[in-house]
C-alpha positions in Angstrom: 0.1 -0.3 0.1 1.4 3.5 -0.9 2.3 5.8 1.7 -0.5 8.3 0.1 -2.8 5.5 0.4 -1.8 4.9 4.6 -2.0 8.4 5.2 -5.8 8.3 3.9 -6.6 4.9 5.6 -5.1 6.8 8.7 -7.6 9.6 8.2 -10.4 8.1 7.1 -10.0 6.1 10.3 -9.7 9.0 12.7 -12.5 10.7 11.6 -15.3 7.9 10.8 -13.9 6.9 15.0 -14.7 9.8 15.8 -17.5 10.8 14.3 -19.0 7.4 16.1 -17.4 8.3 19.2 -19.3 11.1 19.3 -22.5 9.7 18.8 -22.0 6.9 21.1 -21.1 9.7 24.0 -23.9 11.8 22.7 -26.8 9.1 22.9 -25.1 8.7 26.3 -25.2 12.1 27.7 -29.3 12.4 26.5 -30.0 10.0 28.9 -28.4 12.2 31.8 -31.2 15.0 30.1 -27.7 17.1 28.5 -27.0 17.4 24.9 -22.6 17.1 23.5 -22.8 20.7 23.5 -23.9 20.8 27.4 -21.6 18.3 28.3 -18.7 19.8 26.2 -19.4 23.3 28.2 -19.5 21.6 31.5 -16.1 19.8 31.1 -14.4 22.9 29.5 -15.6 24.7 33.0 -14.0 22.0 35.1 -10.7 21.6 33.1 -10.3 25.2 33.1 -12.6 27.3 35.8 -15.2 29.9 35.2 -14.3 31.3 31.6 -15.7 33.9 30.4 -18.0 34.1 27.3 -15.3 34.5 24.7 -12.8 32.4 26.7 -15.5 29.3 26.5 -16.6 30.0 22.5 -12.9 29.7 21.8 -12.1 26.8 23.8 -15.3 24.7 22.8 -13.8 26.1 19.2 -17.6 27.5 18.4 -19.6 31.0 17.3 -20.2 33.0 20.2 -24.5 33.3 19.2 -24.3 29.0 19.1 -22.4 29.1 22.5 -25.0 31.6 24.0 -27.8 29.3 23.1 -25.9 26.1 24.6 -25.0 28.8 27.7 -29.2 30.1 27.9 -30.8 26.2 28.0 -28.1 25.5 30.2 -28.9 28.3 32.7 -32.5 27.3 32.0 -31.0 23.6 33.8 -29.7 25.5 36.2 -26.7 23.9 35.2 -24.7 27.1 34.6 -24.2 30.9 36.8 -23.0 33.9 34.4 -21.6 36.8 36.9 -19.6 39.9 35.7 -16.2 39.9 34.8 -14.6 41.4 38.0 -11.9 42.9 35.6 -15.1 43.7 32.3 -18.1 44.8 33.4 -19.5 43.4 29.9 -18.1 40.3 30.2 -19.7 37.1 31.7 -17.9 34.6 33.2 -19.8 31.4 33.1 -19.6 29.0 35.9 -21.2 25.5 37.2 -23.6 25.8 40.0 -24.2 22.7 42.5 -26.5 20.8 40.1 -24.1 21.6 36.8 -20.9 20.1 39.1 -23.4 17.1 39.9 -24.3 17.0 36.6 -20.2 17.1 35.5 -19.6 14.2 37.9 -21.8 11.7 36.0 -21.5 12.9 32.5 -17.7 12.2 33.9 -18.2 9.0 35.0 -20.0 8.0 31.7 -16.7 9.0 29.7 -14.6 7.5 31.7 -16.6 3.7 31.5 -16.9 4.4 28.0 -13.3 5.4 27.2 -12.7 2.4 29.8 -14.9 0.5 27.5 -13.5 1.1 24.0 -10.0 0.7 25.2 -10.5 -2.8 26.4 -8.4 -5.2 24.9 -5.8 -2.5 24.0 -2.4 -2.7 25.8 -1.3 -0.1 27.5 2.3 0.1 25.1 -0.4 0.6 21.8 -2.1 3.6 23.7 1.1 5.3 24.4 2.0 4.7 20.1 -1.5 5.8 19.3 -0.4 8.8 21.3 2.6 9.2 20.3 1.3 9.2 16.5 -1.6 11.2 17.4 0.5 14.0 19.1 3.1 13.9 16.1 -0.1 14.6 13.9 -1.2 17.0 16.0 2.0 18.9 15.9 2.6 19.2 12.6 -0.9 20.4 11.7 0.2 23.0 14.1 3.1 23.9 12.2 0.6 24.2 8.7 -1.2 26.8 10.6 -1.7 28.6 7.5 0.7 27.6 5.3 -1.3 24.9 3.8 -0.8 24.4 0.2 -3.1 23.6 -2.0 
């Protein structure tokens, strides 16, 4: 198999895996009354702490108007609270409520369980190799920012 074919197959498989993973996770969090976007938002806040809407949109790689709709739904579920930023009163900081922290704990446990099931029969050495390859791919991609050749 040629290198170009290997590359194509690798990226096709990674893409298919990512779509399937998102679908599995989305189905799991829906049982908890969340959407994938809301779960991802909880993960981002848990990972980085309270964030402004702009920071959160950047972290999630979504447009601010899209995020506002997600946050509005989360506020109705009492999962997040918006407060004025201490340094910029125009900005709103987003943090989890106690109900949001409980929802995060459940979703985090679901994610941990799902990851464990998916990687169940893969050795730690193979996981390390996969991590190394994905990290190199990310570095290579970051090096291409603004330099993509047609």
